PQR file with spaces between the fields and no chain letter, atoms N, CA, C, O and H, PARSE charges and radii, in Angstrom:
ATOM       1  N    UNK     1     -17.760   -0.705  -27.500 -0.4000 1.5000
ATOM       2  CA   UNK     1     -18.249   -0.839  -26.154 -0.0000 2.0000
ATOM       3  C    UNK     1     -19.679   -1.374  -26.188  0.5500 1.7000
ATOM       4  O    UNK     1     -20.630   -0.592  -26.216 -0.5500 1.4000
ATOM       5  N    UNK     2     -19.829   -2.603  -26.187 -0.4000 1.5000
ATOM       6  CA   UNK     2     -21.142   -3.203  -26.148 -0.0000 2.0000
ATOM       7  C    UNK     2     -21.140   -4.337  -25.158  0.5500 1.7000
ATOM       8  O    UNK     2     -20.277   -4.402  -24.283 -0.5500 1.4000
ATOM       9  H    UNK     2     -19.057   -3.238  -26.164  0.4000 1.0000
ATOM      10  N    UNK     3     -22.084   -5.218  -25.284 -0.4000 1.5000
ATOM      11  CA   UNK     3     -22.086   -6.377  -24.393 -0.0000 2.0000
ATOM      12  C    UNK     3     -20.883   -7.270  -24.694  0.5500 1.7000
ATOM      13  O    UNK     3     -20.428   -7.321  -25.837 -0.5500 1.4000
ATOM      14  H    UNK     3     -22.786   -5.165  -25.994  0.4000 1.0000
ATOM      15  N    UNK     4     -20.367   -7.967  -23.698 -0.4000 1.5000
ATOM      16  CA   UNK     4     -19.220   -8.837  -23.940 -0.0000 2.0000
ATOM      17  C    UNK     4     -19.575   -9.934  -24.948  0.5500 1.7000
ATOM      18  O    UNK     4     -20.693  -10.450  -24.939 -0.5500 1.4000
ATOM      19  H    UNK     4     -20.737   -7.925  -22.769  0.4000 1.0000
ATOM      20  N    UNK     5     -18.625  -10.286  -25.813 -0.4000 1.5000
ATOM      21  CA   UNK     5     -18.909  -11.326  -26.800 -0.0000 2.0000
ATOM      22  C    UNK     5     -19.028  -12.694  -26.148  0.5500 1.7000
ATOM      23  O    UNK     5     -18.387  -12.977  -25.136 -0.5500 1.4000
ATOM      24  H    UNK     5     -17.717   -9.866  -25.820  0.4000 1.0000
ATOM      25  N    UNK     6     -19.833  -13.507  -26.726 -0.4000 1.5000
ATOM      26  CA   UNK     6     -19.991  -14.881  -26.258 -0.0000 2.0000
ATOM      27  C    UNK     6     -18.885  -15.723  -26.893  0.5500 1.7000
ATOM      28  O    UNK     6     -18.741  -15.700  -28.116 -0.5500 1.4000
ATOM      29  H    UNK     6     -20.354  -13.278  -27.548  0.4000 1.0000
ATOM      30  N    UNK     7     -18.091  -16.470  -26.101 -0.4000 1.5000
ATOM      31  CA   UNK     7     -16.994  -17.252  -26.684 -0.0000 2.0000
ATOM      32  C    UNK     7     -17.449  -18.226  -27.771  0.5500 1.7000
ATOM      33  O    UNK     7     -16.673  -18.549  -28.670 -0.5500 1.4000
ATOM      34  H    UNK     7     -18.208  -16.488  -25.108  0.4000 1.0000
ATOM      35  N    UNK     8     -18.678  -18.689  -27.700 -0.4000 1.5000
ATOM      36  CA   UNK     8     -19.136  -19.662  -28.699 -0.0000 2.0000
ATOM      37  C    UNK     8     -19.410  -19.005  -30.042  0.5500 1.7000
ATOM      38  O    UNK     8     -19.306  -19.662  -31.079 -0.5500 1.4000
ATOM      39  H    UNK     8     -19.309  -18.426  -26.970  0.4000 1.0000
ATOM      40  N    UNK     9     -19.761  -17.708  -30.045 -0.4000 1.5000
ATOM      41  CA   UNK     9     -20.119  -17.061  -31.301 -0.0000 2.0000
ATOM      42  C    UNK     9     -18.921  -16.480  -32.039  0.5500 1.7000
ATOM      43  O    UNK     9     -18.990  -16.294  -33.254 -0.5500 1.4000
ATOM      44  H    UNK     9     -19.844  -17.175  -29.203  0.4000 1.0000
ATOM      45  N    UNK    10     -17.826  -16.187  -31.346 -0.4000 1.5000
ATOM      46  CA   UNK    10     -16.657  -15.600  -32.012 -0.0000 2.0000
ATOM      47  C    UNK    10     -15.475  -16.569  -32.044  0.5500 1.7000
ATOM      48  O    UNK    10     -14.353  -16.160  -32.341 -0.5500 1.4000
ATOM      49  H    UNK    10     -17.770  -16.338  -30.359  0.4000 1.0000
ATOM      50  N    UNK    11     -15.707  -17.813  -31.750 -0.4000 1.5000
ATOM      51  CA   UNK    11     -14.692  -18.874  -31.821 -0.0000 2.0000
ATOM      52  C    UNK    11     -13.500  -18.621  -30.902  0.5500 1.7000
ATOM      53  O    UNK    11     -12.354  -18.836  -31.298 -0.5500 1.4000
ATOM      54  H    UNK    11     -16.619  -18.145  -31.509  0.4000 1.0000
ATOM      55  N    UNK    12     -13.763  -18.168  -29.680 -0.4000 1.5000
ATOM      56  CA   UNK    12     -12.705  -18.023  -28.687 -0.0000 2.0000
ATOM      57  C    UNK    12     -12.599  -19.330  -27.914  0.5500 1.7000
ATOM      58  O    UNK    12     -13.603  -19.998  -27.668 -0.5500 1.4000
ATOM      59  H    UNK    12     -14.694  -17.994  -29.358  0.4000 1.0000
ATOM      60  N    UNK    13     -11.384  -19.687  -27.534 -0.4000 1.5000
ATOM      61  CA   UNK    13     -11.205  -20.928  -26.780 -0.0000 2.0000
ATOM      62  C    UNK    13     -11.726  -20.801  -25.358  0.5500 1.7000
ATOM      63  O    UNK    13     -12.135  -21.793  -24.755 -0.5500 1.4000
ATOM      64  H    UNK    13     -10.568  -19.144  -27.733  0.4000 1.0000
ATOM      65  N    UNK    14     -11.714  -19.593  -24.821 -0.4000 1.5000
ATOM      66  CA   UNK    14     -12.219  -19.363  -23.470 -0.0000 2.0000
ATOM      67  C    UNK    14     -12.689  -17.919  -23.368  0.5500 1.7000
ATOM      68  O    UNK    14     -12.501  -17.124  -24.289 -0.5500 1.4000
ATOM      69  H    UNK    14     -11.382  -18.787  -25.311  0.4000 1.0000
ATOM      70  N    UNK    15     -13.295  -17.595  -22.251 -0.4000 1.5000
ATOM      71  CA   UNK    15     -13.735  -16.218  -22.041 -0.0000 2.0000
ATOM      72  C    UNK    15     -12.547  -15.281  -21.945  0.5500 1.7000
ATOM      73  O    UNK    15     -12.637  -14.134  -22.384 -0.5500 1.4000
ATOM      74  H    UNK    15     -13.448  -18.240  -21.503  0.4000 1.0000
ATOM      75  N    UNK    16     -11.426  -15.741  -21.377 -0.4000 1.5000
ATOM      76  CA   UNK    16     -10.230  -14.898  -21.262 -0.0000 2.0000
ATOM      77  C    UNK    16      -9.668  -14.537  -22.622  0.5500 1.7000
ATOM      78  O    UNK    16      -9.088  -13.462  -22.780 -0.5500 1.4000
ATOM      79  H    UNK    16     -11.354  -16.673  -21.021  0.4000 1.0000
ATOM      80  N    UNK    17      -9.825  -15.409  -23.607 -0.4000 1.5000
ATOM      81  CA   UNK    17      -9.317  -15.114  -24.944 -0.0000 2.0000
ATOM      82  C    UNK    17     -10.103  -13.980  -25.594  0.5500 1.7000
ATOM      83  O    UNK    17      -9.575  -13.295  -26.470 -0.5500 1.4000
ATOM      84  H    UNK    17     -10.296  -16.282  -23.478  0.4000 1.0000
ATOM      85  N    UNK    18     -11.354  -13.768  -25.185 -0.4000 1.5000
ATOM      86  CA   UNK    18     -12.194  -12.706  -25.740 -0.0000 2.0000
ATOM      87  C    UNK    18     -12.098  -11.411  -24.947  0.5500 1.7000
ATOM      88  O    UNK    18     -12.733  -10.424  -25.318 -0.5500 1.4000
ATOM      89  H    UNK    18     -11.783  -14.325  -24.474  0.4000 1.0000
ATOM      90  N    UNK    19     -11.325  -11.385  -23.870 -0.4000 1.5000
ATOM      91  CA   UNK    19     -11.241  -10.213  -23.016 -0.0000 2.0000
ATOM      92  C    UNK    19     -10.246   -9.215  -23.587  0.5500 1.7000
ATOM      93  O    UNK    19      -9.197   -9.589  -24.111 -0.5500 1.4000
ATOM      94  H    UNK    19     -10.809  -12.187  -23.569  0.4000 1.0000
ATOM      95  N    UNK    20     -10.594   -7.942  -23.475 -0.4000 1.5000
ATOM      96  CA   UNK    20      -9.699   -6.872  -23.930 -0.0000 2.0000
ATOM      97  C    UNK    20      -8.474   -6.827  -23.024  0.5500 1.7000
ATOM      98  O    UNK    20      -8.626   -6.764  -21.804 -0.5500 1.4000
ATOM      99  H    UNK    20     -11.446   -7.638  -23.050  0.4000 1.0000
ATOM     100  N    UNK    21      -7.253   -6.857  -23.588 -0.4000 1.5000
ATOM     101  CA   UNK    21      -6.044   -6.867  -22.747 -0.0000 2.0000
ATOM     102  C    UNK    21      -5.898   -5.611  -21.893  0.5500 1.7000
ATOM     103  O    UNK    21      -5.266   -5.664  -20.838 -0.5500 1.4000
ATOM     104  H    UNK    21      -7.130   -6.908  -24.579  0.4000 1.0000
ATOM     105  N    UNK    22      -6.458   -4.501  -22.312 -0.4000 1.5000
ATOM     106  CA   UNK    22      -6.350   -3.276  -21.520 -0.0000 2.0000
ATOM     107  C    UNK    22      -6.961   -3.419  -20.145  0.5500 1.7000
ATOM     108  O    UNK    22      -6.426   -2.892  -19.170 -0.5500 1.4000
ATOM     109  H    UNK    22      -6.972   -4.458  -23.169  0.4000 1.0000
ATOM     110  N    UNK    23      -8.076   -4.126  -20.053 -0.4000 1.5000
ATOM     111  CA   UNK    23      -8.704   -4.307  -18.748 -0.0000 2.0000
ATOM     112  C    UNK    23      -7.883   -5.245  -17.871  0.5500 1.7000
ATOM     113  O    UNK    23      -7.909   -5.121  -16.647 -0.5500 1.4000
ATOM     114  H    UNK    23      -8.511   -4.554  -20.845  0.4000 1.0000
ATOM     115  N    UNK    24      -7.162   -6.172  -18.472 -0.4000 1.5000
ATOM     116  CA   UNK    24      -6.309   -7.064  -17.677 -0.0000 2.0000
ATOM     117  C    UNK    24      -5.146   -6.302  -17.059  0.5500 1.7000
ATOM     118  O    UNK    24      -4.697   -6.638  -15.964 -0.5500 1.4000
ATOM     119  H    UNK    24      -7.141   -6.273  -19.466  0.4000 1.0000
ATOM     120  N    UNK    25      -4.651   -5.274  -17.755 -0.4000 1.5000
ATOM     121  CA   UNK    25      -3.585   -4.451  -17.188 -0.0000 2.0000
ATOM     122  C    UNK    25      -4.078   -3.679  -15.971  0.5500 1.7000
ATOM     123  O    UNK    25      -3.337   -3.496  -15.006 -0.5500 1.4000
ATOM     124  H    UNK    25      -5.016   -5.000  -18.645  0.4000 1.0000
ATOM     125  N    UNK    26      -5.316   -3.231  -16.015 -0.4000 1.5000
ATOM     126  CA   UNK    26      -5.878   -2.537  -14.858 -0.0000 2.0000
ATOM     127  C    UNK    26      -6.021   -3.480  -13.670  0.5500 1.7000
ATOM     128  O    UNK    26      -5.758   -3.089  -12.533 -0.5500 1.4000
ATOM     129  H    UNK    26      -5.918   -3.380  -16.800  0.4000 1.0000
ATOM     130  N    UNK    27      -6.429   -4.700  -13.921 -0.4000 1.5000
ATOM     131  CA   UNK    27      -6.546   -5.690  -12.846 -0.0000 2.0000
ATOM     132  C    UNK    27      -5.164   -5.996  -12.271  0.5500 1.7000
ATOM     133  O    UNK    27      -5.004   -6.079  -11.053 -0.5500 1.4000
ATOM     134  H    UNK    27      -6.642   -5.018  -14.845  0.4000 1.0000
ATOM     135  N    UNK    28      -4.169   -6.163  -13.138 -0.4000 1.5000
ATOM     136  CA   UNK    28      -2.811   -6.450  -12.670 -0.0000 2.0000
ATOM     137  C    UNK    28      -2.262   -5.285  -11.852  0.5500 1.7000
ATOM     138  O    UNK    28      -1.606   -5.508  -10.834 -0.5500 1.4000
ATOM     139  H    UNK    28      -4.299   -6.096  -14.128  0.4000 1.0000
ATOM     140  N    UNK    29      -2.519   -4.043  -12.278 -0.4000 1.5000
ATOM     141  CA   UNK    29      -2.054   -2.874  -11.531 -0.0000 2.0000
ATOM     142  C    UNK    29      -2.746   -2.799  -10.167  0.5500 1.7000
ATOM     143  O    UNK    29      -2.118   -2.442   -9.171 -0.5500 1.4000
ATOM     144  H    UNK    29      -3.053   -3.863  -13.105  0.4000 1.0000
ATOM     145  N    UNK    30      -4.016   -3.128  -10.123 -0.4000 1.5000
ATOM     146  CA   UNK    30      -4.732   -3.130   -8.856 -0.0000 2.0000
ATOM     147  C    UNK    30      -4.197   -4.177   -7.894  0.5500 1.7000
ATOM     148  O    UNK    30      -4.035   -3.917   -6.702 -0.5500 1.4000
ATOM     149  H    UNK    30      -4.526   -3.418  -10.933  0.4000 1.0000
ATOM     150  N    UNK    31      -3.925   -5.359   -8.422 -0.4000 1.5000
ATOM     151  CA   UNK    31      -3.372   -6.419   -7.573 -0.0000 2.0000
ATOM     152  C    UNK    31      -1.972   -6.064   -7.088  0.5500 1.7000
ATOM     153  O    UNK    31      -1.622   -6.355   -5.944 -0.5500 1.4000
ATOM     154  H    UNK    31      -4.056   -5.570   -9.391  0.4000 1.0000
ATOM     155  N    UNK    32      -1.171   -5.442   -7.941 -0.4000 1.5000
ATOM     156  CA   UNK    32       0.169   -5.025   -7.529 -0.0000 2.0000
ATOM     157  C    UNK    32       0.083   -3.955   -6.440  0.5500 1.7000
ATOM     158  O    UNK    32       0.828   -4.002   -5.462 -0.5500 1.4000
ATOM     159  H    UNK    32      -1.455   -5.206   -8.870  0.4000 1.0000
ATOM     160  N    UNK    33      -0.815   -3.003   -6.608 -0.4000 1.5000
ATOM     161  CA   UNK    33      -1.005   -1.969   -5.587 -0.0000 2.0000
ATOM     162  C    UNK    33      -1.486   -2.555   -4.276  0.5500 1.7000
ATOM     163  O    UNK    33      -1.029   -2.151   -3.206 -0.5500 1.4000
ATOM     164  H    UNK    33      -1.420   -2.965   -7.403  0.4000 1.0000
ATOM     165  N    UNK    34      -2.413   -3.511   -4.352 -0.4000 1.5000
ATOM     166  CA   UNK    34      -2.900   -4.173   -3.138 -0.0000 2.0000
ATOM     167  C    UNK    34      -1.756   -4.917   -2.444  0.5500 1.7000
ATOM     168  O    UNK    34      -1.646   -4.872   -1.219 -0.5500 1.4000
ATOM     169  H    UNK    34      -2.784   -3.839   -5.221  0.4000 1.0000
ATOM     170  N    UNK    35      -0.915   -5.592   -3.206 -0.4000 1.5000
ATOM     171  CA   UNK    35       0.225   -6.309   -2.630 -0.0000 2.0000
ATOM     172  C    UNK    35       1.204   -5.365   -1.942  0.5500 1.7000
ATOM     173  O    UNK    35       1.714   -5.668   -0.863 -0.5500 1.4000
ATOM     174  H    UNK    35      -1.004   -5.628   -4.201  0.4000 1.0000
ATOM     175  N    UNK    36       1.462   -4.223   -2.568 -0.4000 1.5000
ATOM     176  CA   UNK    36       2.368   -3.242   -1.950 -0.0000 2.0000
ATOM     177  C    UNK    36       1.783   -2.707   -0.642  0.5500 1.7000
ATOM     178  O    UNK    36       2.497   -2.564    0.350 -0.5500 1.4000
ATOM     179  H    UNK    36       1.047   -3.977   -3.444  0.4000 1.0000
ATOM     180  N    UNK    37       0.487   -2.415   -0.648 -0.4000 1.5000
ATOM     181  CA   UNK    37      -0.155   -1.933    0.580 -0.0000 2.0000
ATOM     182  C    UNK    37      -0.105   -2.992    1.675  0.5500 1.7000
ATOM     183  O    UNK    37       0.099   -2.666    2.845 -0.5500 1.4000
ATOM     184  H    UNK    37      -0.093   -2.531   -1.454  0.4000 1.0000
ATOM     185  N    UNK    38      -0.287   -4.240    1.307 -0.4000 1.5000
ATOM     186  CA   UNK    38      -0.241   -5.320    2.285 -0.0000 2.0000
ATOM     187  C    UNK    38       1.148   -5.444    2.899  0.5500 1.7000
ATOM     188  O    UNK    38       1.275   -5.628    4.110 -0.5500 1.4000
ATOM     189  H    UNK    38      -0.452   -4.505    0.357  0.4000 1.0000
ATOM     190  N    UNK    39       2.184   -5.347    2.082 -0.4000 1.5000
ATOM     191  CA   UNK    39       3.560   -5.418    2.593 -0.0000 2.0000
ATOM     192  C    UNK    39       3.829   -4.248    3.532  0.5500 1.7000
ATOM     193  O    UNK    39       4.424   -4.431    4.594 -0.5500 1.4000
ATOM     194  H    UNK    39       2.081   -5.198    1.099  0.4000 1.0000
ATOM     195  N    UNK    40       3.398   -3.052    3.149 -0.4000 1.5000
ATOM     196  CA   UNK    40       3.608   -1.893    4.025 -0.0000 2.0000
ATOM     197  C    UNK    40       2.833   -2.023    5.332  0.5500 1.7000
ATOM     198  O    UNK    40       3.328   -1.610    6.381 -0.5500 1.4000
ATOM     199  H    UNK    40       2.915   -2.904    2.286  0.4000 1.0000
ATOM     200  N    UNK    41       1.642   -2.581    5.290 -0.4000 1.5000
ATOM     201  CA   UNK    41       0.861   -2.801    6.502 -0.0000 2.0000
ATOM     202  C    UNK    41       1.576   -3.770    7.438  0.5500 1.7000
ATOM     203  O    UNK    41       1.628   -3.541    8.647 -0.5500 1.4000
ATOM     204  H    UNK    41       1.240   -2.917    4.438  0.4000 1.0000
ATOM     205  N    UNK    42       2.122   -4.843    6.891 -0.4000 1.5000
ATOM     206  CA   UNK    42       2.845   -5.828    7.708 -0.0000 2.0000
ATOM     207  C    UNK    42       4.088   -5.197    8.318  0.5500 1.7000
ATOM     208  O    UNK    42       4.369   -5.406    9.498 -0.5500 1.4000
ATOM     209  H    UNK    42       2.080   -5.029    5.909  0.4000 1.0000
ATOM     210  N    UNK    43       4.836   -4.429    7.533 -0.4000 1.5000
ATOM     211  CA   UNK    43       6.037   -3.784    8.065 -0.0000 2.0000
ATOM     212  C    UNK    43       5.696   -2.771    9.150  0.5500 1.7000
ATOM     213  O    UNK    43       6.391   -2.700   10.163 -0.5500 1.4000
ATOM     214  H    UNK    43       4.608   -4.259    6.574  0.4000 1.0000
ATOM     215  N    UNK    44       4.646   -1.993    8.958 -0.4000 1.5000
ATOM     216  CA   UNK    44       4.249   -1.006    9.966 -0.0000 2.0000
ATOM     217  C    UNK    44       3.792   -1.694   11.248  0.5500 1.7000
ATOM     218  O    UNK    44       4.104   -1.238   12.348 -0.5500 1.4000
ATOM     219  H    UNK    44       4.081   -2.051    8.135  0.4000 1.0000
ATOM     220  N    UNK    45       3.060   -2.783   11.105 -0.4000 1.5000
ATOM     221  CA   UNK    45       2.601   -3.522   12.282 -0.0000 2.0000
ATOM     222  C    UNK    45       3.780   -4.117   13.039  0.5500 1.7000
ATOM     223  O    UNK    45       3.827   -4.055   14.267 -0.5500 1.4000
ATOM     224  H    UNK    45       2.806   -3.153   10.211  0.4000 1.0000
ATOM     225  N    UNK    46       4.720   -4.687   12.319 -0.4000 1.5000
ATOM     226  CA   UNK    46       5.913   -5.231   12.980 -0.0000 2.0000
ATOM     227  C    UNK    46       6.711   -4.137   13.667  0.5500 1.7000
ATOM     228  O    UNK    46       7.219   -4.341   14.770 -0.5500 1.4000
ATOM     229  H    UNK    46       4.681   -4.738   11.321  0.4000 1.0000
ATOM     230  N    UNK    47       6.827   -2.981   13.031 -0.4000 1.5000
ATOM     231  CA   UNK    47       7.537   -1.864   13.658 -0.0000 2.0000
ATOM     232  C    UNK    47       6.853   -1.391   14.941  0.5500 1.7000
ATOM     233  O    UNK    47       7.529   -1.110   15.932 -0.5500 1.4000
ATOM     234  H    UNK    47       6.415   -2.816   12.135  0.4000 1.0000
ATOM     235  N    UNK    48       5.548   -1.301   14.934 -0.4000 1.5000
ATOM     236  CA   UNK    48       4.807   -0.904   16.135 -0.0000 2.0000
ATOM     237  C    UNK    48       4.951   -1.932   17.244  0.5500 1.7000
ATOM     238  O    UNK    48       5.083   -1.571   18.414 -0.5500 1.4000
ATOM     239  H    UNK    48       4.999   -1.529   14.129  0.4000 1.0000
ATOM     240  N    UNK    49       4.926   -3.202   16.887 -0.4000 1.5000
ATOM     241  CA   UNK    49       5.086   -4.252   17.901 -0.0000 2.0000
ATOM     242  C    UNK    49       6.475   -4.177   18.504  0.5500 1.7000
ATOM     243  O    UNK    49       6.627   -4.330   19.716 -0.5500 1.4000
ATOM     244  H    UNK    49       4.819   -3.495   15.937  0.4000 1.0000
ATOM     245  N    UNK    50       7.481   -3.948   17.696 -0.4000 1.5000
ATOM     246  CA   UNK    50       8.855   -3.877   18.217 -0.0000 2.0000
ATOM     247  C    UNK    50       9.031   -2.662   19.130  0.5500 1.7000
ATOM     248  O    UNK    50       9.711   -2.757   20.152 -0.5500 1.4000
ATOM     249  H    UNK    50       7.358   -3.824   16.712  0.4000 1.0000
ATOM     250  N    UNK    51       8.431   -1.525   18.779 -0.4000 1.5000
ATOM     251  CA   UNK    51       8.550   -0.322   19.617 -0.0000 2.0000
ATOM     252  C    UNK    51       7.802   -0.529   20.923  0.5500 1.7000
ATOM     253  O    UNK    51       8.296   -0.144   21.983 -0.5500 1.4000
ATOM     254  H    UNK    51       7.879   -1.448   17.949  0.4000 1.0000
ATOM     255  N    UNK    52       6.636   -1.123   20.867 -0.4000 1.5000
ATOM     256  CA   UNK    52       5.837   -1.360   22.065 -0.0000 2.0000
ATOM     257  C    UNK    52       6.497   -2.403   22.966  0.5500 1.7000
ATOM     258  O    UNK    52       6.441   -2.290   24.190 -0.5500 1.4000
ATOM     259  H    UNK    52       6.234   -1.435   20.007  0.4000 1.0000
ATOM     260  N    UNK    53       7.104   -3.387   22.383 -0.4000 1.5000
ATOM     261  CA   UNK    53       7.705   -4.493   23.126 -0.0000 2.0000
ATOM     262  C    UNK    53       8.929   -4.037   23.921  0.5500 1.7000
ATOM     263  O    UNK    53       9.207   -4.568   24.996 -0.5500 1.4000
ATOM     264  H    UNK    53       7.150   -3.479   21.388  0.4000 1.0000
ATOM     265  N    UNK    54       9.658   -3.053   23.392 -0.4000 1.5000
ATOM     266  CA   UNK    54      10.881   -2.594   24.083 -0.0000 2.0000
ATOM     267  C    UNK    54      10.580   -1.714   25.212  0.5500 1.7000
ATOM     268  O    UNK    54      11.494   -1.246   25.890 -0.5500 1.4000
ATOM     269  H    UNK    54       9.432   -2.622   22.518  0.4000 1.0000
């Protein structure tokens, strides 16, 4: 756990190649959770509109 490595000093092709994969899993889980919340928000809004409209 130190400062992030510089891609030029450790011969990485890009900054993503030097990134720890564990942190990418956390980002992917966060994005998946955000997507699920967004879908539920849209469904709840549509349900409220349909109930109000009738």
